[in-house]
C-alpha positions in Angstrom: 1.5 191.6 75.7 1.9 187.9 75.0 1.3 186.9 71.4 0.2 183.4 70.4 0.8 182.2 66.9 -1.7 179.3 66.3 -4.0 177.2 64.2 -7.4 177.7 65.9 -8.3 174.0 65.7 -5.0 172.6 66.9 -5.2 170.5 70.1 -1.8 171.8 71.1 -2.8 175.4 70.6 -6.0 174.7 72.6 -3.8 173.3 75.4 -1.8 176.6 75.4 -5.0 178.7 75.4 -6.2 176.7 78.4 -3.0 177.4 80.2 -3.3 181.1 79.5 -6.9 181.0 80.7 -5.9 179.2 83.9 -3.1 181.8 84.5 -5.5 184.6 83.6 -2.9 186.1 81.3 -4.0 188.5 78.5 -2.7 187.7 75.0 -3.3 188.4 71.4 -3.7 185.8 68.7 -2.0 185.5 65.3 -3.8 182.9 63.2 -1.1 181.3 61.0 -2.0 180.8 57.4 -0.6 177.5 56.1 2.2 178.1 53.6 3.1 181.8 53.6 2.2 182.2 57.3 4.5 179.3 58.2 7.3 180.9 56.3 6.9 184.0 58.5 6.7 181.8 61.5 10.0 180.2 60.5 11.6 183.6 60.6 10.3 184.3 64.0 10.9 180.9 65.7 13.2 178.9 63.5 10.5 176.3 62.8 7.1 176.1 61.1 5.0 174.3 63.7 2.5 175.9 66.0 2.0 176.9 68.8 4.6 179.6 69.2 4.5 182.2 72.0 6.2 185.5 71.6 6.9 187.2 75.0 8.7 190.4 74.3 12.2 189.4 73.0 11.6 185.7 74.0 10.1 183.3 71.5 9.0 179.9 72.8 7.9 177.0 70.6 6.1 173.7 71.6 3.1 173.5 73.9 5.0 171.9 76.8 7.8 174.4 76.7 5.2 177.3 76.5 3.4 175.8 79.5 6.7 175.8 81.5 7.5 179.3 80.4 4.0 180.5 81.6 4.5 178.6 84.9 7.6 180.7 85.5 6.0 183.9 84.3 2.9 183.5 86.4 3.5 181.0 89.3 -0.1 181.3 90.5 -2.2 179.3 90.2 0.4 176.6 90.0 -0.3 174.0 87.3 2.7 171.8 88.4 2.4 170.5 92.0 5.3 171.1 94.4 5.1 167.5 95.6 7.6 165.6 93.5 5.5 162.5 93.2 2.4 164.5 92.1 4.5 166.6 89.8 5.8 163.4 88.2 2.3 162.1 87.7 1.2 165.3 86.0 4.2 165.4 83.6 3.7 161.7 82.7 0.0 162.3 82.0 0.9 165.4 80.0 3.4 163.4 77.9 0.8 160.6 77.4 -1.8 163.1 76.3 0.6 164.8 73.9 1.8 161.5 72.3 -0.5 158.4 72.5 -3.8 160.2 73.0 -2.9 162.9 70.5 -2.1 160.3 67.8 -5.3 158.5 68.3 -7.4 161.6 68.5 -5.8 163.1 65.3 -6.3 160.0 63.2 -9.9 159.5 64.5 -10.7 163.0 63.5 -9.2 162.5 60.0 -11.4 159.4 59.6 -14.5 161.4 60.7 -13.7 164.3 58.5 -13.3 162.0 55.4 -17.0 161.2 55.8 -18.3 164.6 57.0 -18.1 167.5 54.6 -19.1 170.1 57.2 -16.4 168.8 59.6 -13.6 168.9 57.0 -14.6 172.4 55.7 -14.8 173.7 59.3 -11.4 172.5 60.2 -9.8 174.6 57.5 -7.9 177.8 58.7 -10.2 180.8 59.0 -8.2 182.6 56.3 -9.0 179.9 53.7 -10.7 181.5 50.7 -14.4 180.7 50.4 -14.1 178.9 47.0 -11.5 176.5 48.4 -13.6 175.9 51.5 -16.6 175.0 49.4 -14.5 172.8 47.1 -13.1 170.9 50.2 -16.6 170.3 51.5 -17.8 169.1 48.1 -15.2 166.5 47.6 -16.8 163.1 47.0 -16.6 160.8 50.0 -15.4 158.0 47.8 -12.2 159.9 47.1 -11.5 160.2 50.8 -12.5 156.7 51.8 -8.8 155.6 51.8 -7.9 158.4 54.2 -10.6 157.2 56.5 -8.8 153.9 56.9 -5.7 155.4 58.5 -6.9 154.0 61.8 -7.6 150.3 61.9 -10.2 148.7 64.2 -7.5 147.9 66.8 -6.4 151.6 66.9 -10.0 152.8 67.4 -10.6 150.2 70.1 -7.4 151.3 71.9 -8.6 154.9 71.7 -12.0 154.0 73.1 -10.4 152.0 76.0 -8.3 155.0 76.8 -11.3 157.3 76.8 -13.3 154.8 78.9 -10.5 154.7 81.5 -10.4 158.5 81.6 -14.1 158.6 82.0 -14.0 156.3 85.0 -11.2 158.4 86.5 -12.9 161.8 86.2 -16.2 160.4 87.6 -14.4 159.6 90.8 -12.5 162.9 91.2 -12.7 166.4 89.8 -9.1 166.5 88.6 -6.8 163.9 87.1 -4.0 164.4 89.7 -4.4 165.7 93.2 -7.0 168.2 94.4 -6.4 171.1 92.1 -6.3 171.8 88.3 -3.0 170.8 86.8 -1.3 170.7 83.4 -2.4 167.1 83.1 -6.0 168.2 83.0 -5.3 170.9 80.4 -3.3 168.6 78.1 -6.0 166.0 78.1 -8.7 168.6 77.5 -6.8 169.9 74.5 -6.8 166.5 72.9 -10.4 165.8 73.7 -11.3 169.0 71.8 -10.6 167.1 68.5 -13.0 164.3 69.4 -15.9 166.5 70.4 -15.5 170.2 69.7 -16.4 172.5 72.6 -18.6 175.5 72.3 -15.5 177.7 72.1 -14.7 176.1 68.7 -17.6 178.1 67.2 -19.8 177.3 64.3 -20.0 174.9 62.5 -17.8 172.7 64.7 -19.2 173.2 68.2 -20.7 170.0 69.4 -19.6 168.0 66.3 -16.9 165.4 66.5 -16.0 161.7 65.9 -19.2 159.6 65.5 -19.3 156.8 68.0 -17.2 158.7 70.5 -18.6 162.3 70.6 -22.2 160.9 70.8 -21.5 157.8 72.9 -23.7 158.0 76.1 -21.0 156.0 78.0 -18.5 158.8 77.4 -20.9 161.6 78.3 -19.3 162.1 81.7 -16.0 162.7 80.1 -17.3 165.5 77.9 -19.2 166.9 80.9 -15.9 166.9 82.9 -14.1 168.7 80.1 -16.8 171.3 79.7 -17.1 171.9 83.5 -13.4 172.6 83.7 -13.7 174.9 80.6 -16.5 176.8 82.4 -14.3 177.0 85.5 -11.7 178.7 83.3 -14.2 181.1 81.8 -14.2 179.3 78.5 -17.5 177.8 77.2 
């Protein structure tokens, strides 16, 4: 049985969960507790970052490496096209999602969480003690205002432009590359999960997200595209 070591609300862990769903592979989850859990993860994988996939004696770290491992383990349905040009497009989009889009989404979420006590408490690991969760939610917004400035207006505008371009793209075709689901779709979906949390995020995060993006009517087709693919994979 495959074993996924994860943080539930990590975009890169969501990407791996989407790949596992696309491949219809059963797996168990180990929710890593920051601190002690990361020390244990270091012993297993040689590093402290999630996601990490344990497949018998083989330990694979990094969401892209895990996706390639799963592609070899379960070739169908293929998430990397056989056509070299399409494959290159998929890998380029995956890299863009994992770098530029990830940076913008992560910082936008930090900004939103600084102003939203429900959001920042909900993002804590599930194993977080209730008193610490309550304390985090109760922190005065003024103390976190500086954190909310980690994205300047130019950064937010660039993120919005990227999302608008994605929105235009998915309104014209069901998949980002070619005529079938690929790793590009799943990588982008993973990052979008930080901007508007899908139903699979559970309470209290489902439907919440970054104000001005998650609730922007112009971006509604993008969230609908993501949720439609999620439903296609059997994930709400």
